C-alpha positions in Angstrom: -58.2 -106.3 161.4 -58.7 -105.1 157.5 -58.0 -109.1 156.4 -60.8 -110.1 158.8 -63.1 -108.4 156.5 -62.1 -109.6 153.2 -62.8 -113.4 154.9 -65.4 -115.2 154.3 -68.0 -114.3 157.2 -68.8 -118.0 158.4 -65.1 -118.2 159.7 -63.9 -114.5 160.1 -65.3 -114.9 163.8 -62.9 -117.6 164.5 -59.9 -116.0 162.7 -60.1 -112.7 164.7 -61.1 -113.8 168.3 -58.7 -115.8 170.8 -61.5 -116.6 173.6 -60.4 -117.4 177.1 -63.6 -119.4 177.7 -63.0 -119.4 181.5 -64.2 -115.5 181.5 -67.5 -116.3 180.5 -70.5 -116.6 182.5 -72.6 -119.9 182.5 -75.5 -118.1 180.7 -72.8 -117.0 178.1 -71.5 -120.3 177.5 -74.7 -121.7 177.1 -75.8 -119.0 174.6 -72.8 -119.7 172.6 -73.0 -123.3 172.7 -77.1 -123.1 171.5 -75.8 -120.8 168.9 -73.5 -123.4 167.3 -76.7 -125.9 167.5 -78.6 -123.2 165.8 -75.9 -122.4 163.3 -75.8 -126.4 162.4 -79.5 -126.8 162.1 -79.5 -123.4 159.7 -77.0 -125.5 157.5 -78.8 -128.5 157.1 -82.1 -127.3 156.3 -80.8 -124.9 153.6 -79.1 -128.0 152.4 -82.3 -130.0 153.0 -84.3 -127.5 150.3 -81.0 -127.4 148.0 -79.4 -124.4 149.0 -75.7 -123.3 149.8 -75.4 -123.4 153.7 -74.7 -120.1 155.0 -72.1 -121.0 158.2 -70.8 -123.6 156.8 -70.5 -125.5 160.3 -69.5 -128.7 158.8 -67.2 -127.6 156.3 -65.3 -125.5 158.8 -63.4 -127.1 161.4 -62.9 -124.3 163.5 -67.1 -124.7 164.3 -66.0 -127.9 166.1 -63.5 -126.6 167.8 -65.5 -124.1 169.2 -68.1 -126.2 170.3 -65.5 -128.6 172.1 -64.1 -125.7 173.7 -67.2 -124.7 175.2 -67.8 -128.5 176.3 -64.6 -128.6 177.9 -65.3 -125.6 179.7 -68.9 -126.2 180.8 -68.5 -129.9 181.8 -65.4 -128.5 183.8 -68.1 -125.9 185.8 -70.2 -129.2 186.1 -72.9 -127.8 184.0 -75.7 -130.0 182.3 -76.2 -129.7 178.5 -77.4 -131.5 175.9 -74.2 -132.6 173.4 -74.7 -131.8 169.9 -74.9 -134.4 167.4 -73.0 -133.8 164.6 -74.2 -136.9 162.5 -75.2 -135.9 159.1 -79.1 -137.3 159.8 -79.5 -135.5 163.3 -82.5 -133.7 162.6 -84.3 -136.8 160.7 -86.1 -139.6 162.6 -85.3 -143.0 161.7 -87.3 -144.9 159.5 
């Protein structure tokens, strides 16, 4: 457990935890999925003003794996949700 404290906080969550997504409620799955969306939006906003992204969602493969695992579980349950747009310009309107 001590090694986790030495890791980048953006990736420590994924290193320390192996999740059983089936054990979570629908609301919990939704909350975790929206948290991924929020972290991605935060990173994108930071990039827009020239800051380093805090969560490094696009740079860390585990974020996409986490989102994909959540999507798989939610789809398996027949839940409706808006898929995360991983494109670089997700927050911008076309000209």
